[in-house]
N, C-alpha and C positions, 0 to 999 in steps of 0.2 A: 185780814182787812180787805175789803173789796177794791180791786185795782181800778175799777171804773170811777169810784168816788175819789180816789187819789188822782186820777187822770182826767177829771171832768173837762178841763180846758183842751186836753189832747183829743178827747172824744169829739168835742165840738169841731175842732180843726179837721179831724179825720172825716167827719160828716160833711163839712164844707167842701173838702177836697173831692169827696165822692160825688157830691151834688154837681160840682164843677165838671167832673168827668162826664156826668149824664148830660149836662148842658152842651158840652163840647161834642159829645157823641150824637147829638140831635141834628147833625149835619147843617149847622148854621153856616152862613157865608163867612169867609175870613174877616171881612170888615165888621160885620155885626158882632162876631165873636170878640174881636179886638176891643170893641166898645164895651161889651159886657165885662171883660176882664180888666178894663181900665188901663189897657196897654196902648191905646191908640193916641199917638202924639203926632203933632205936625211933622210930616216928612218921614215917619216910621213906615217900615214895610208892614203889610197886613200879616197878622198871625195865622199860620196854617193850622187847620184843625188837628192834624196829626201831631204837630209839635205841642199844641196846647194839651192834647191828651197825654202826651209823655210828661209834661210838666205836672199835670194833675196826678198822674200815677206815681211820679217821684215823690210828690208831697204826701200821698197816701202811704207809700212805703215808709217814709221817714217818720210819720206820725205813728204808724203801726209798730215800727221798731222801738220807738220810745215807750209805747204802751206795753209791749212785750217785756222790755227791760224792767219797767216799773212793776208790772204784774207778776213777773217771775222772780224778781229780786235775786238774781244769780249771785253766788259768791264768785271770786276771781277764777277759780278752777272750773266751775260749771260754765261760766261765760265763755272761757277759752275753748271749751269742748262744744258748746252749743252753736255759737255764731258762725263758724266755718260751714257746718252742716246746714244751718238755716239759710245761708247765702246760696248754697247749691239748690236747696229746696225752693227758695223764692225765684231763682232763675228759671227752673223748670216750670214752676207754677205760672210764671209770666207768659209762657207760650200758650197756656190754657186761657189766661186772661186776654191775650191777643185775639184768640178765636171768639171769645165771648163778646169782646168790644166790637168786633166786626159784625156780629149778629145784632147787637144793640143798635149800632148805627143803621143797619139795614131796616130794622124794625121801626126806628124813629122816622126813617124816610118813607116807609110804605104802609104804616099802620092804618091809614084811612082808605087805602085801595088794595089791600093785600088779597090775593086769591087764596082759595082753599089749598091749592098745591103749594104755594109759597109758605103758608102758615104751617103746613105739615113739615116741609123741609126745614123751616126755621126751628120748629119744636125739636125735630130730630137732632139738629146741630147743637141745640142747648142741652139736650139729654146726653149727647156725646161729651160735651164739656163737663157736665156733672160726673159722668163715669170716669173720665180722665182724672178729674180732681180727686175722687175717692181712691183710685188706684195709686195716685201720687202720694196721698196721705198714708196709705198702707205701706208703701215702699219706704217712705221717710220715717214712719214710726220705727221701723226696724233699724234704719240708719242712725237715728237719734239714740235709740236704745243701746247701740254699741258703745256710746260714750257717756250716756246718762241713765240713771235708774228709770224704770218703766213709769213709776208714779210721777216723776218730773216731766217725762215726755207726755204722759196723759194730761197733766195739768196744762202744759203748753198748748196741746191740741184743743183742750176745752176753752182756754183763753182765746185762741185764734178763732175758734168757731163763734164765740160771742162777738168778737170784733167783726167778723164777716157777716153775721146776722145784722148788726147795726148798719153796716155799709149796704147790704142787700135791701134792707127795709127802706133806706133813704133812696136808693136807686129805683126800686119798684114803685115807691110812692110818687116819684117824679116823672115816671113814664106814663103816657096816656094809655088807657085800656083799649084793647082791640074792640072795635065797634063804636068808639066815640066818633061823632059826626057821620054816622052811617045809618042807613034806613032798613036794616034787615040782615038776614043771613043767607048764605048759599047752602045748597044741598051738597052732600058729600060728592066729591069728584067734579063739581062745577068749576070751570076754569075762570069764570068771571070774578072780578073783585068782590070782596065781601060788601054787601049792601046794594049791589046792582040787581035789578029785577029783570027777568026775561020778558 
């Protein structure tokens, strides 16, 4: 049975959390962010962007854990073997997510005035995040395989990949494309912002 059909509500909650993470990452002022989140009450302190990011990420992790639990349908023994390794994996993966979130925040702040050099640096940093994530998956495939059959581990990574694709599509569709509100391109090596003419 398809775990996404079983977990339709969880998928929607996960996508809402990921969209919230994008909104938060767009470097909104704390007051504006508090209004968006519905957390601004008379006398309350403004919500910091970093704390709102952490809340969104915690929600994403909780929804993701529920979807993994539902999709994998572990028996008691498998669950006892899986979850301790998974917690270590997620902890290490969160360091890569921190790097990616930093790049997304910078992108959201600069996309209309980004220079060629900044775009190249940002792309290199995102490629580095992708590389680290692949290496981490390879490492943890071996770790999971010490306590679970390879077919179970492969099923987990397939399910996680599908969940990540859903989150990634939502994030990417929420970010403005480079070149929006711009009037042209720069030549390679040009240090002026994209869209400015000489």
